[in-house]
C-alpha positions in Angstrom: -8.6 4.5 1.5 -5.5 5.2 2.4 -5.3 2.9 5.4 -4.4 -0.2 5.7 -4.5 -2.5 8.7 -6.3 -2.5 12.0 -4.2 -3.6 15.2 -1.1 -2.2 12.5 -2.4 0.8 11.4 -1.0 2.6 8.8 -2.4 5.6 7.2 -0.4 7.1 4.0 -0.2 10.5 2.5 0.7 13.1 0.1 1.5 12.9 -3.9 3.7 12.6 -6.0 5.1 16.5 -6.4 3.5 17.8 -3.6 6.1 19.2 -0.3 5.9 15.7 1.5 5.0 12.3 1.8 4.6 10.2 4.8 2.3 8.6 6.9 0.7 7.9 10.6 1.4 4.5 12.4 -1.0 3.6 14.8 -0.2 0.5 16.9 3.4 0.0 17.5 3.9 -1.4 21.1 5.9 0.7 23.3 9.4 0.7 24.6 10.9 -0.6 21.0 14.5 1.0 20.2 13.6 3.2 16.9 15.6 5.8 15.3 15.5 7.4 12.3 18.2 5.4 10.8 16.4 2.1 11.5 14.0 3.6 9.0 16.4 5.0 6.1 18.2 2.0 6.1 14.8 1.0 3.5 14.3 4.1 2.2 17.7 4.6 0.8 17.3 1.4 -0.7 14.1 2.3 -2.4 14.7 5.8 -3.2 15.0 6.8 -6.8 18.6 8.3 -8.7 20.6 5.3 -7.2 21.6 4.0 -11.0 21.1 4.3 -15.1 18.1 1.9 -14.7 16.4 3.6 -12.2 14.5 7.2 -12.4 16.8 10.1 -12.8 14.6 11.9 -10.2 17.1 12.7 -7.7 15.2 12.6 -4.2 17.7 11.9 -0.8 14.1 10.6 0.9 15.4 11.8 4.6 12.8 10.5 7.0 12.0 12.6 10.1 10.5 11.2 12.9 7.5 13.8 14.5 5.8 12.3 17.1 5.8 8.6 19.1 9.3 8.3 20.1 11.1 9.4 22.7 14.8 9.1 23.7 14.8 6.5 21.1 12.0 4.4 22.2 8.5 4.0 21.0 6.0 5.4 23.2 2.6 3.5 21.8 1.4 6.1 20.9 0.9 6.9 17.0 3.9 7.6 15.0 4.3 10.2 12.5 6.8 10.0 9.9 7.8 12.6 7.2 10.0 12.6 3.8 10.4 15.8 1.8 9.8 16.2 -1.7 13.0 17.7 -2.8 13.4 17.4 -6.6 10.1 18.4 -7.8 9.3 19.2 -11.2 5.3 19.8 -11.8 5.8 21.7 -15.2 7.4 18.2 -16.2 3.3 17.2 -16.6 1.5 20.1 -17.8 0.5 18.2 -21.0 -1.7 16.0 -18.8 -4.2 18.7 -18.4 -4.9 17.5 -22.1 -4.1 14.6 -22.8 -4.7 11.6 -20.2 -1.7 9.0 -20.3 -2.1 5.7 -21.8 -2.3 3.4 -19.0 -1.9 5.9 -16.2 -4.7 7.0 -13.8 -4.8 10.5 -15.0 -8.7 9.7 -16.9 -10.0 7.5 -13.9 -8.9 9.9 -11.0 -10.9 12.9 -13.4 -13.7 10.8 -13.6 -14.1 9.3 -10.4 -13.3 12.9 -8.3 -14.1 15.3 -10.8 -10.2 16.8 -10.2 -6.7 15.0 -10.3 -3.3 16.2 -9.5 -2.1 18.4 -11.8 1.0 17.2 -11.9 2.7 13.6 -12.0 0.6 10.4 -10.9 -0.5 12.5 -7.6 -1.4 9.7 -5.1 -1.2 7.2 -7.9 2.3 7.5 -8.3 5.1 5.5 -7.1 6.1 8.3 -5.2 3.8 7.0 -2.7 5.2 3.8 -1.3 7.6 6.0 0.1 5.2 6.2 3.1 4.4 2.6 2.7 8.4 1.8 2.9 8.8 3.9 5.8 6.1 2.3 7.6 7.3 -1.1 6.7 10.8 -0.6 8.5 9.0 0.1 11.5 7.4 -3.3 11.3 10.4 -4.6 10.2 12.1 -3.6 13.3 10.0 -5.1 15.4 9.6 -8.6 13.9 13.3 -8.8 14.0 13.8 -8.1 17.4 11.1 -10.2 18.8 10.3 -12.6 16.3 13.8 -13.4 14.4 11.7 -12.7 11.1 13.9 -11.9 8.4 12.5 -10.6 4.9 14.5 -11.2 2.0 12.8 -9.9 -1.6 14.5 -10.3 -5.2 14.2 -9.9 -9.0 13.2 -13.3 -10.9 12.8 -12.1 -14.2 13.2 -8.8 -16.3 10.8 -9.2 -19.8 12.1 -12.4 -21.2 15.3 -12.6 -19.0 14.8 -14.6 -16.1 17.4 -16.5 -13.3 17.7 -19.8 -14.9 16.9 -21.4 -11.0 13.6 -20.5 -11.7 13.3 -21.0 -15.2 14.2 -24.6 -14.5 11.2 -24.5 -12.1 10.7 -23.1 -8.6 10.9 -26.6 -7.3 14.2 -27.6 -8.1 17.0 -27.6 -5.5 19.4 -24.6 -6.7 16.1 -22.4 -6.5 15.3 -24.2 -2.7 19.2 -23.9 -1.8 18.6 -20.2 -2.8 16.2 -19.1 -0.9 17.8 -21.1 2.1 20.3 -18.7 2.1 19.9 -15.6 0.5 20.5 -12.3 2.1 20.0 -8.8 1.4 23.9 -8.2 1.1 23.7 -10.9 -2.0 20.6 -9.0 -3.6 22.1 -5.4 -3.6 25.2 -6.8 -5.3 24.3 -5.0 -8.4 21.8 -2.7 -9.4 18.9 -5.0 -10.9 18.5 -6.9 -7.2 18.9 -10.3 -8.9 21.0 -12.6 -7.2 22.2 -14.4 -9.9 25.1 -12.0 -11.6 24.7 -13.5 -15.2 21.1 -13.1 -15.6 21.6 -9.4 -13.9 23.7 -8.2 -16.5 21.3 -9.2 -19.0 18.5 -8.2 -17.2 20.2 -4.5 -17.3 21.0 -4.8 -21.1 17.6 -5.2 -21.9 16.5 -2.8 -19.2 18.9 -0.2 -20.6 18.0 -1.1 -24.4 14.3 -0.5 -23.6 15.3 3.1 -21.9 17.3 4.2 -24.8 14.0 3.5 -27.1 11.1 4.5 -24.8 10.4 7.2 -22.2 9.9 4.8 -19.0 6.6 6.0 -17.7 6.1 6.8 -14.0 4.8 3.7 -12.6 1.1 4.3 -11.3 0.8 2.7 -7.7 -2.7 1.6 -6.5 -4.0 2.9 -3.3 -5.0 0.5 -0.1 -8.5 -1.0 -0.6 -8.7 -0.2 -4.3 -10.5 -2.3 -6.9 -7.9 -4.8 -8.1 -6.8 -5.2 -4.3 -10.3 -5.6 -3.1 -10.5 -8.4 -5.4 -7.2 -9.8 -5.1 -8.4 -10.3 -0.9 -11.7 -11.9 -2.1 -10.4 -14.4 -4.5 -6.8 -15.1 -2.4 -9.5 -16.0 0.3 -10.4 -19.2 -1.5 -9.0 -22.1 -0.5 -6.5 -23.5 -2.8 -5.9 -20.3 -4.6 -2.1 -19.4 -4.9 -2.0 -16.3 -7.7 -4.1 -13.2 -9.1 -3.6 -11.2 -11.7 -5.0 -7.9 -13.3 -5.6 -7.1 -17.1 -2.3 -8.8 -18.7 -1.0 -9.7 -15.1 2.2 -11.5 -15.2 2.7 -11.6 -19.0 2.5 -7.4 -19.0 5.8 -7.7 -17.3 7.5 -9.5 -20.8 6.6 -6.5 -22.8 7.5 -2.7 -23.1 5.1 0.3 -22.6 4.2 1.0 -26.1 3.2 -2.8 -26.7 1.3 -2.7 -23.1 -0.4 0.9 -22.4 -3.9 1.1 -23.4 -4.3 4.5 -25.8 -7.1 6.1 -25.2 -10.3 7.3 -28.0 -13.7 8.7 -28.0 -16.2 6.2 -27.1 -19.0 8.4 -29.0 -20.9 9.4 -26.0 -19.1 12.4 -24.7 -16.4 10.4 -22.8 -13.2 8.2 -23.6 -12.2 4.5 -23.4 -9.7 2.4 -24.4 -8.5 0.8 -27.4 -6.9 -2.1 -25.7 -7.6 -3.5 -22.1 -4.1 -4.6 -21.2 -5.1 -2.7 -17.6 -7.9 -5.4 -17.4 -10.4 -2.4 -16.5 -8.6 -1.0 -13.5 -6.7 2.1 -13.7 -4.9 3.7 -10.5 -7.2 1.2 -8.9 -10.2 2.6 -10.3 -12.6 0.6 -12.7 -11.9 2.6 -16.3 -15.4 1.8 -17.8 -13.8 -1.5 -19.8 -14.6 -5.0 -18.8 -12.4 -6.0 -15.7 -10.9 -9.0 -16.5 -8.7 -10.8 -13.8 -7.2 -14.0 -13.3 -7.4 -16.8 -10.2 -4.8 -19.7 -10.1 -5.6 -22.4 -8.5 -3.4 -25.5 -6.8 -3.5 -29.4 -7.7 -5.6 -31.2 -5.8 -4.3 -31.3 -2.3 -5.6 -34.8 -2.2 -5.0 -37.4 -3.9 -5.2 -41.3 -4.2 -1.3 -41.9 -3.8 0.6 -42.6 -0.5 2.3 -40.2 0.5 5.0 -39.5 2.9 5.0 -37.5 5.6 5.0 -36.6 9.4 2.6 -36.9 12.1 1.9 -33.6 14.0 4.2 -34.6 16.7 6.9 -34.9 14.4 7.5 -38.9 13.6 7.8 -39.9 9.8 4.9 -42.0 8.7 3.1 -43.0 5.2 -0.4 -40.9 4.7 -2.9 -42.9 2.2 -5.4 -40.6 1.8 -9.4 -41.8 1.6 -12.7 -40.2 0.7 -14.0 -38.6 -2.4 -12.2 -35.6 -3.9 -12.0 -33.2 -6.9 -9.1 -34.4 -9.3 -9.0 -30.9 -10.5 -10.9 -27.9 -8.4 -11.3 -25.3 -11.5 -14.5 -26.1 -13.1 -16.2 -26.2 -9.0 -14.3 -22.7 -8.7 -16.5 -21.2 -11.6 -19.3 -19.9 -9.5 -17.1 -19.2 -6.3 -15.4 -16.7 -7.8 -18.2 -15.4 -9.7 -20.3 -15.0 -6.3 -16.7 -14.1 -4.7 -16.8 -10.7 -7.4 -20.4 -10.4 -6.3 -19.5 -9.9 -2.9 -17.0 -7.2 -3.6 -19.1 -5.1 -6.0 -22.4 -5.1 -3.9 -19.9 -4.2 -1.0 -18.6 -1.3 -3.2 -22.5 -0.3 -4.1 -23.6 -0.5 -0.5 -20.8 2.0 0.2 -21.9 4.4 -2.1 -19.3 3.6 -4.9 -21.3 4.1 -8.1 -20.3 1.3 -10.6 -18.6 2.1 -13.6 
């Protein structure tokens, strides 16, 4: 599926080297002032070829509003956004006709559909995220005007290099102060988009060092409702969960591609298997026949026997003295919950006609 959401419904289309990528958005309220310039801001921040530490693919990523707006305002009807692919080099990927790229979705797409895009990663390419960014920019415009919401993301670590504020623990005062006042201007002050200048310089050096010794892969971008996403949705719906990762997860962000890629080999049955399983059994959003491996993080028990300073519902300071019987640690009892929720996801897939790999 390439559609996400119900009330705000986004359907993306396009492959990495087709004529264009884009989306149709249904559910945008009428009367919202919206121009291509509003959307272009985020697309320009995302576009490739901005610096030495990004892909050299040179796309301007100019968006065109095809429908759903008139005289600068939304009509409440579906909005179609398109972005042309201009720097296409499909011949750069002819080797994928013979070799599935390690840790890419070439093999899983072929196994699932019997066909795959002949160039680049097709729908599993990061190129597909252009459409997501475009749709998200529309959502940001509405949320900002209607509710004053501002969303700011930034890089905290690259490989072994980590912002000192984060390294000291996300609860420290320096990090909390950073979160309270961070702006996009601060984030965009350097190519790495890390608000700590000293750490950003080290991160950039780390990236450039890796770029010299290895060929940067084209990062796959899973589709909506893909295997990992379904599991993540299910696991994160369990009370007390605070994190989810597939395969190597966050630890995989600290190694280079040559150490992380899952190389293929013959499985002795006329197919292929991977020698390692850093992908956790999922590539390009599709199970690849290896064991599916994921981790779920649970927060410490929230109900503790100590008195805690807090506030009443109407804002008055007070002290909470919790009573009752509670788990000092929830993980042992969470094991069967995780197992059964995984079973729910797989059963749902089976009943939809998706054959387990």
